[in-house]
C-alpha positions as a Python dict, from the first residue, in 0.01 Angstrom:
ca = {
    (1, 'X'): (0, 0, 0),
    (2, 'X'): (110, 125, -344),
    (3, 'X'): (-133, -116, -517),
    (4, 'X'): (-418, 13, -304),
    (5, 'X'): (-333, 376, -387),
    (6, 'X'): (-327, 292, -758),
    (7, 'X'): (-665, 115, -734),
    (8, 'X'): (-821, 407, -546),
    (9, 'X'): (-682, 654, -799),
    (10, 'X'): (-810, 444, -1089),
    (11, 'X'): (-1154, 424, -925),
    (12, 'X'): (-1167, 801, -881),
    (13, 'X'): (-1063, 864, -1241),
    (14, 'X'): (-1330, 625, -1374),
    (15, 'X'): (-1595, 774, -1144),
    (16, 'X'): (-1506, 1128, -1246),
    (17, 'X'): (-1511, 1035, -1614),
    (18, 'X'): (-1851, 870, -1577),
    (19, 'X'): (-1993, 1172, -1394),
    (20, 'X'): (-1855, 1408, -1658),
    (21, 'X'): (-2015, 1201, -1936),
    (22, 'X'): (-2361, 1235, -1783),
    (23, 'X'): (-2540, 1533, -1933),
    (24, 'X'): (-2800, 1753, -1771),
    (25, 'X'): (-3120, 1779, -1970),
    (26, 'X'): (-3327, 2097, -1954),
    (27, 'X'): (-3686, 2046, -2069),
    (28, 'X'): (-3935, 2327, -2130),
    (29, 'X'): (-4267, 2379, -2294),
    (30, 'X'): (-4269, 2638, -2574),
    (31, 'X'): (-4342, 2996, -2470),
    (32, 'X'): (-4681, 3167, -2507),
    (33, 'X'): (-4860, 3136, -2839),
    (34, 'X'): (-4978, 3441, -3032),
    (35, 'X'): (-5325, 3292, -3074),
    (36, 'X'): (-5362, 3234, -2699),
    (37, 'X'): (-5464, 2878, -2783),
    (38, 'X'): (-5441, 2568, -2572),
    (39, 'X'): (-5327, 2217, -2654),
    (40, 'X'): (-5684, 2145, -2770),
    (41, 'X'): (-5660, 2409, -3045),
    (42, 'X'): (-5309, 2297, -3149),
    (43, 'X'): (-5424, 2078, -3436),
    (44, 'X'): (-5434, 2240, -3776),
    (45, 'X'): (-5254, 2562, -3686),
    (46, 'X'): (-4902, 2667, -3617),
    (47, 'X'): (-4902, 3006, -3447),
    (48, 'X'): (-4600, 3224, -3380),
    (49, 'X'): (-4507, 3327, -3028),
    (50, 'X'): (-4684, 3624, -2873),
    (51, 'X'): (-4491, 3927, -2748),
    (52, 'X'): (-4493, 3769, -2402),
    (53, 'X'): (-4370, 3444, -2557),
    (54, 'X'): (-4082, 3616, -2736),
    (55, 'X'): (-3986, 3786, -2408),
    (56, 'X'): (-3996, 3449, -2229),
    (57, 'X'): (-3777, 3290, -2500),
    (58, 'X'): (-3520, 3569, -2449),
    (59, 'X'): (-3537, 3510, -2073),
    (60, 'X'): (-3472, 3140, -2126),
    (61, 'X'): (-3170, 3223, -2341),
    (62, 'X'): (-3030, 3457, -2076),
    (63, 'X'): (-3086, 3195, -1808),
    (64, 'X'): (-2922, 2906, -1996),
    (65, 'X'): (-2646, 3083, -2191),
    (66, 'X'): (-2379, 2964, -1945),
    (67, 'X'): (-2532, 2621, -1873),
    (68, 'X'): (-2307, 2427, -2111),
    (69, 'X'): (-2583, 2354, -2362),
    (70, 'X'): (-2433, 2181, -2665),
    (71, 'X'): (-2749, 2050, -2831),
    (72, 'X'): (-3098, 2200, -2865),
    (73, 'X'): (-3393, 1988, -2975),
    (74, 'X'): (-3731, 2133, -3072),
    (75, 'X'): (-4035, 2002, -3255),
    (76, 'X'): (-4131, 2112, -3603),
    (77, 'X'): (-4375, 2379, -3482),
    (78, 'X'): (-4293, 2751, -3505),
    (79, 'X'): (-4360, 2807, -3133),
    (80, 'X'): (-4094, 2554, -3025),
    (81, 'X'): (-3847, 2672, -3287),
    (82, 'X'): (-3900, 3037, -3184),
    (83, 'X'): (-3862, 2949, -2815),
    (84, 'X'): (-3527, 2780, -2886),
    (85, 'X'): (-3396, 3039, -3134),
    (86, 'X'): (-3258, 3306, -2896),
    (87, 'X'): (-3043, 3054, -2708),
    (88, 'X'): (-2928, 2887, -3030),
    (89, 'X'): (-2823, 3228, -3166),
    (90, 'X'): (-2643, 3320, -2844),
    (91, 'X'): (-2452, 2989, -2847),
    (92, 'X'): (-2391, 2977, -3221),
    (93, 'X'): (-2553, 2635, -3259),
    (94, 'X'): (-2838, 2508, -3473),
    (95, 'X'): (-3168, 2380, -3339),
    (96, 'X'): (-3216, 2012, -3422),
    (97, 'X'): (-3576, 1950, -3529),
    (98, 'X'): (-3740, 1628, -3413),
    (99, 'X'): (-4098, 1543, -3508),
    (100, 'X'): (-4343, 1590, -3222),
    (101, 'X'): (-4456, 1233, -3291),
    (102, 'X'): (-4105, 1084, -3248),
    (103, 'X'): (-4053, 1086, -2869),
    (104, 'X'): (-3860, 756, -2875),
    (105, 'X'): (-3618, 891, -3137),
    (106, 'X'): (-3580, 1213, -2938),
    (107, 'X'): (-3494, 1018, -2623),
    (108, 'X'): (-3230, 818, -2812),
    (109, 'X'): (-3072, 1141, -2942),
    (110, 'X'): (-3076, 1297, -2594),
    (111, 'X'): (-2908, 994, -2439),
    (112, 'X'): (-2642, 991, -2713),
    (113, 'X'): (-2564, 1362, -2675),
    (114, 'X'): (-2251, 1491, -2508),
    (115, 'X'): (-2276, 1804, -2301),
    (116, 'X'): (-2597, 1951, -2167),
    (117, 'X'): (-2917, 1943, -2370),
    (118, 'X'): (-3221, 2169, -2407),
    (119, 'X'): (-3549, 2016, -2523),
    (120, 'X'): (-3837, 2246, -2621),
    (121, 'X'): (-4164, 2058, -2641),
    (122, 'X'): (-4534, 2087, -2565),
    (123, 'X'): (-4758, 2049, -2260),
    (124, 'X'): (-4833, 1690, -2360),
    (125, 'X'): (-4476, 1590, -2455),
    (126, 'X'): (-4268, 1742, -2173),
    (127, 'X'): (-4398, 1485, -1917),
    (128, 'X'): (-4323, 1201, -2162),
    (129, 'X'): (-3966, 1322, -2215),
    (130, 'X'): (-3901, 1355, -1840),
    (131, 'X'): (-4045, 1006, -1780),
    (132, 'X'): (-3850, 865, -2076),
    (133, 'X'): (-3527, 991, -1916),
    (134, 'X'): (-3597, 761, -1623),
    (135, 'X'): (-3753, 998, -1371),
    (136, 'X'): (-3998, 799, -1159),
    (137, 'X'): (-4194, 1096, -1022),
    (138, 'X'): (-4448, 1208, -1283),
    (139, 'X'): (-4461, 1574, -1387),
    (140, 'X'): (-4750, 1765, -1539),
    (141, 'X'): (-4772, 2082, -1745),
    (142, 'X'): (-5102, 2269, -1755),
    (143, 'X'): (-5244, 2414, -2077),
    (144, 'X'): (-5188, 2770, -1950),
    (145, 'X'): (-4845, 2699, -1799),
    (146, 'X'): (-4538, 2832, -1979),
    (147, 'X'): (-4292, 2901, -1699),
    (148, 'X'): (-4171, 2556, -1591),
    (149, 'X'): (-3812, 2451, -1654),
    (150, 'X'): (-3741, 2088, -1570),
    (151, 'X'): (-3377, 2002, -1497),
    (152, 'X'): (-3320, 1627, -1530),
    (153, 'X'): (-3009, 1480, -1372),
    (154, 'X'): (-2922, 1138, -1513),
    (155, 'X'): (-2758, 856, -1327),
    (156, 'X'): (-2850, 534, -1158),
    (157, 'X'): (-3155, 707, -1011),
    (158, 'X'): (-3244, 999, -1241),
    (159, 'X'): (-3409, 1294, -1071),
    (160, 'X'): (-3578, 1616, -1175),
    (161, 'X'): (-3594, 1965, -1033),
    (162, 'X'): (-3872, 2197, -1144),
    (163, 'X'): (-3787, 2565, -1167),
    (164, 'X'): (-3999, 2860, -1281),
    (165, 'X'): (-3874, 3142, -1501),
    (166, 'X'): (-4024, 3463, -1640),
}
């Protein structure tokens, strides 16, 4: 009886430790661009966020400030950096820049991270990141869509929840 109790306790400790080690990953597209452009006009320019985009970035920061975010990844573009900046400031952490062309490297960094992670990407990269984290159900992000927040839960069968924020 005592052996069984010890085994059950050991199992629960290992299970709890494994669950605690699994991070939540929040994935968003950058907020609205000042030039009103779409993914097709993305090449060759690097616009700032619009007023609406700056307001959305502040909203994201307010929404995630207590979410246990320990790492923020964003691409090299101003719009992703500016979307991530309010939360980074609120948490006192730096934004880690990953090239928009380095999705595999980004996925490795996400998987190695401890704590919860925010990824700020683009309409064409957010679906790739969600898929790369093992989610079987494909997601899409339209060119005019800036309000989706994907919450990826890792595990044996990773899943995603799509939320919308203003």
